C-alpha positions as CSV (number, residue, x, y, z in Angstrom):
1,M,23.0,-15.2,-87.9
2,M,20.8,-15.1,-84.8
3,K,23.8,-14.3,-82.7
4,Q,24.7,-11.4,-84.9
5,L,21.1,-10.0,-84.7
6,L,21.0,-10.3,-80.9
7,L,24.4,-8.5,-80.7
8,I,23.2,-5.7,-82.8
9,F,20.0,-5.4,-80.8
10,F,22.0,-5.2,-77.5
11,L,24.3,-2.4,-78.8
12,L,21.3,-0.3,-79.9
13,C,19.7,-0.6,-76.4
14,S,22.9,0.3,-74.7
15,R,23.3,3.5,-76.7
16,T,19.7,4.4,-76.1
17,S,19.9,3.9,-72.4
18,G,23.1,6.0,-72.0
19,Q,21.6,9.1,-73.7
20,S,20.2,11.8,-71.3
21,G,17.5,14.4,-72.2
22,P,18.3,18.1,-72.1
23,A,18.3,19.8,-68.8
24,A,15.2,21.6,-67.8
25,A,15.4,25.4,-67.7
26,P,15.1,26.7,-64.2
27,S,11.6,28.2,-63.5
28,D,11.3,31.9,-62.9
29,P,10.5,32.6,-59.2
30,T,6.9,33.6,-58.7
31,T,5.9,36.6,-56.7
32,T,2.8,36.9,-54.9
33,S,0.4,39.7,-55.7
34,G,0.8,41.3,-52.3
35,Q,4.6,41.5,-52.3
36,S,6.0,45.1,-52.8
37,Q,8.3,45.9,-55.4
38,S,11.9,47.0,-54.3
39,T,12.6,50.7,-54.7
40,P,15.5,51.5,-57.0
41,P,18.5,53.0,-55.2
42,V,18.9,56.9,-55.2
43,L,21.7,57.7,-57.5
44,P,24.2,60.3,-56.5
45,P,24.4,63.6,-58.6
46,S,26.4,63.2,-61.7
47,S,29.8,64.9,-61.6
48,V,29.8,65.2,-65.3
49,P,28.6,68.9,-66.2
50,L,25.6,69.2,-68.4
51,V,27.4,72.0,-70.2
52,A,30.9,71.6,-71.3
53,S,33.3,74.4,-70.1
54,G,34.8,76.7,-72.8
55,P,38.0,78.8,-72.9
56,S,39.0,80.4,-69.6
57,G,37.2,83.7,-69.0
58,S,34.4,82.9,-71.6
59,A,31.8,81.8,-69.1
60,E,28.5,83.7,-69.3
61,I,25.8,82.6,-66.9
62,T,22.7,83.1,-69.0
63,S,24.2,81.3,-72.1
64,I,25.2,78.4,-69.8
65,L,21.7,78.1,-68.3
66,K,20.1,78.3,-71.8
67,K,22.3,75.5,-73.1
68,A,21.4,73.3,-70.1
69,G,17.6,73.9,-70.5
70,K,14.8,74.2,-68.1
71,F,16.0,77.3,-66.3
72,S,13.9,80.0,-68.1
73,T,12.3,81.4,-64.9
74,F,15.7,81.6,-63.1
75,I,17.2,83.3,-66.2
76,G,14.4,85.8,-66.0
77,L,15.0,86.4,-62.4
78,L,18.7,87.0,-62.9
79,K,18.0,89.5,-65.6
80,S,15.2,91.4,-63.9
81,T,17.4,91.9,-60.9
82,Q,20.6,92.6,-63.0
83,M,22.3,89.9,-61.1
84,D,23.4,88.3,-64.5
85,A,25.6,91.2,-65.3
86,E,27.0,91.3,-61.7
87,I,27.9,87.7,-61.9
88,N,29.8,88.1,-65.3
89,T,31.6,91.1,-64.0
90,R,32.7,89.3,-60.9
91,L,34.0,86.3,-63.0
92,K,36.2,88.6,-65.1
93,K,37.5,90.7,-62.1
94,S,37.8,88.3,-59.1
95,N,39.9,85.2,-58.8
96,Q,37.7,83.8,-56.1
97,G,34.9,82.6,-58.5
98,V,31.2,82.1,-58.1
99,T,28.9,79.2,-57.1
100,I,25.3,79.3,-58.2
101,F,22.5,77.0,-57.1
102,A,20.1,77.1,-60.0
103,P,16.4,76.0,-59.4
104,T,14.7,74.4,-62.4
105,D,11.4,75.7,-64.1
106,T,9.7,72.9,-62.2
107,A,11.0,74.2,-58.8
108,F,9.4,77.6,-59.5
109,S,6.1,76.0,-60.7
110,D,5.9,74.2,-57.4
111,L,5.8,77.4,-55.4
112,Q,2.5,78.7,-54.4
113,T,0.7,80.5,-57.4
114,G,1.6,84.0,-57.7
115,T,4.5,84.0,-55.2
116,L,7.0,85.7,-57.6
117,N,4.3,88.3,-58.6
118,T,3.7,89.3,-55.0
119,F,7.4,89.9,-54.2
120,T,8.7,93.5,-54.2
121,D,11.8,94.3,-56.2
122,Q,13.8,94.1,-53.1
123,Q,12.6,90.7,-52.3
124,K,13.3,89.5,-55.8
125,T,16.9,90.8,-55.5
126,E,17.3,89.0,-52.2
127,L,15.9,85.8,-53.8
128,A,18.4,85.9,-56.6
129,R,21.4,86.8,-54.3
130,F,20.5,83.9,-52.0
131,H,21.2,81.5,-54.8
132,I,24.6,82.9,-55.3
133,V,27.9,82.2,-53.4
134,P,30.8,84.7,-54.2
135,S,33.4,81.9,-54.2
136,F,33.9,78.7,-56.3
137,I,32.9,75.6,-54.4
138,S,33.5,72.1,-56.1
139,M,31.4,69.0,-55.2
140,S,34.2,67.7,-53.0
141,Q,34.5,70.9,-51.1
142,F,31.0,70.6,-49.8
143,E,32.3,68.0,-47.4
144,T,34.4,70.6,-45.6
145,V,32.6,73.9,-46.3
146,S,31.9,76.2,-43.3
147,N,28.4,76.6,-42.4
148,P,26.3,78.7,-42.6
149,V,27.5,79.4,-46.2
150,H,28.0,83.2,-46.9
151,T,25.8,84.1,-49.9
152,A,25.8,87.3,-52.0
153,I,23.4,88.9,-49.6
154,D,26.2,90.9,-48.1
155,G,27.1,87.8,-45.8
156,N,23.9,88.0,-43.9
157,T,23.4,84.6,-42.4
158,V,20.8,85.6,-39.8
159,G,17.7,86.1,-41.9
160,F,19.3,84.2,-44.8
161,P,20.9,81.0,-43.3
162,L,22.2,78.5,-45.8
163,N,23.7,75.3,-44.6
164,V,25.2,72.7,-47.0
165,V,26.5,69.3,-46.2
166,G,28.2,66.8,-48.5
167,N,29.4,63.4,-48.1
168,G,31.2,62.7,-51.3
169,T,28.2,61.4,-53.1
170,H,25.3,63.5,-52.0
171,V,24.8,67.2,-51.1
172,N,22.1,68.3,-48.8
173,M,21.0,71.9,-48.3
174,T,18.7,73.7,-45.7
175,T,17.5,77.2,-45.2
176,G,15.2,76.7,-42.1
177,V,12.3,76.9,-44.6
178,V,13.4,74.6,-47.5
179,N,15.3,71.3,-47.3
180,T,16.6,70.2,-50.8
181,T,19.6,68.6,-52.6
182,V,21.9,69.1,-55.4
183,D,20.7,67.1,-58.4
184,S,23.5,67.5,-60.8
185,V,26.4,69.6,-62.0
186,V,25.3,72.1,-64.6
187,Y,28.7,73.6,-65.2
188,S,32.2,73.8,-63.6
189,D,35.4,75.2,-64.8
190,G,37.4,76.1,-61.6
191,Q,36.0,79.5,-61.7
192,L,32.4,79.1,-62.0
193,A,30.3,76.3,-60.6
194,V,26.5,75.9,-61.4
195,Y,24.4,73.2,-59.6
196,K,20.9,72.1,-60.5
197,I,18.5,72.0,-57.5
198,P,14.9,70.9,-57.4
199,Q,13.6,73.6,-55.1
200,V,13.7,77.4,-54.8
201,L,15.7,78.4,-51.8
202,L,13.4,80.5,-49.5
203,S,14.3,82.0,-46.2
204,Q,12.6,83.9,-43.4
205,G,14.5,87.0,-44.5
206,I,12.8,86.8,-47.9
207,L,9.4,85.9,-46.7
208,K,9.4,88.6,-43.9
209,P,6.3,90.7,-43.8
210,Q,6.9,94.0,-45.5
211,A,6.5,97.2,-43.2
212,P,3.3,99.1,-44.1
213,A,3.7,102.4,-46.0
214,P,3.7,105.3,-43.5
215,A,0.4,107.1,-43.0
216,P,0.0,110.5,-44.5
217,L,0.7,113.4,-42.2
218,P,-2.4,115.3,-41.0
219,P,-3.0,118.7,-42.4
220,K,-1.6,121.7,-40.5
221,V,-4.3,123.4,-38.2
222,K,-4.4,127.1,-38.6
223,K,-4.0,129.1,-35.4
224,A,-7.3,130.7,-34.2
225,T,-7.5,134.5,-34.2
226,P,-7.9,135.9,-30.6
227,L,-11.4,137.2,-29.8
228,S,-9.9,140.5,-28.6
229,S,-8.7,141.2,-32.1
230,Q,-12.1,140.6,-33.5
231,A,-14.1,142.8,-30.9
232,P,-15.3,146.1,-32.2
233,S,-13.4,149.3,-31.1
234,T,-14.9,151.2,-28.1
235,P,-16.3,154.5,-29.2
236,T,-14.7,157.7,-27.7
237,A,-16.4,160.5,-26.0
238,A,-16.4,162.6,-29.0
239,S,-18.1,160.0,-31.2
240,V,-20.7,161.4,-33.7
241,H,-24.3,160.7,-33.0
242,T,-25.8,159.5,-36.3
243,S,-29.6,159.1,-35.2
244,G,-30.4,162.4,-36.7
245,G,-28.0,162.8,-39.6
246,T,-25.1,164.9,-39.1
247,G,-25.1,166.1,-35.3
248,L,-23.1,167.8,-32.8
249,P,-20.7,165.9,-30.6
250,R,-22.2,164.7,-27.3
251,Y,-20.8,166.4,-23.9
252,P,-21.3,165.2,-20.4
253,A,-24.2,166.8,-18.5
254,A,-22.0,168.4,-15.8
255,A,-19.8,170.1,-18.4
256,V,-23.1,171.7,-19.8
257,S,-24.1,172.9,-16.3
258,V,-20.8,174.6,-15.6
259,G,-21.0,176.2,-19.0
260,L,-24.4,177.7,-18.3
261,A,-23.3,178.9,-14.8
262,V,-20.3,180.6,-16.5
263,L,-22.6,182.4,-19.0
264,A,-25.0,183.5,-16.2
265,A,-22.2,185.2,-14.1
266,L,-20.8,187.0,-17.1
267,S,-24.3,188.4,-18.0
268,F,-24.7,189.7,-14.4
269,F,-21.4,191.7,-14.6
270,L,-22.2,193.0,-17.9
């Protein structure tokens, strides 16, 4: 009996010693209060358009921007300069397509207060055209596009230079005044490409000082009348003496003397 109890006790001790406790969970790494957090990587612009393309030939620029949202100021600029109608007409009549860089409402609010209100109608038109390229450019084509890019300002690249460089994932833009990037694709259907940008594209040609209005012409000076024409006329020898009313005409004293001598000679002969 004693042997059996010892055997049971031995077996129980063997099982208990062979069991292991649960593994301890790894402790979370601690960070010091002075350690800076890592910056999340910058994501490339999404190649998925914000607005789905419709049937061929149905693209209408203001409708696309309204569906995308946050482009109210740019829509107003296109309408006030009638560039929205010009874009839609070109899409219907040209097979080269159109590319538009659309600044967000935040981009316009970041401008100096009252900037658009100080622009003339010509400056507003130039601003709208500077955001339009009269040809279709896809995201991949930005890698090989020729710079400076010819915008809708009649191809003027001197006062309105636009250089665009893409590397397959990012698109950088510079105008000599503004440096910005393409945030995302708003719309693309092979004919019309609309890209969202976080800054308004300004250039020296747009910001150039306006020529002052010409000064009014001075009034014409009237010619002075010659003094000789204003001098009183010289009286003749036969002018009337008016000191005593109606008088006789004056004659020179020599003539009177001759007359008297003639009268005396006649009276002598008579």
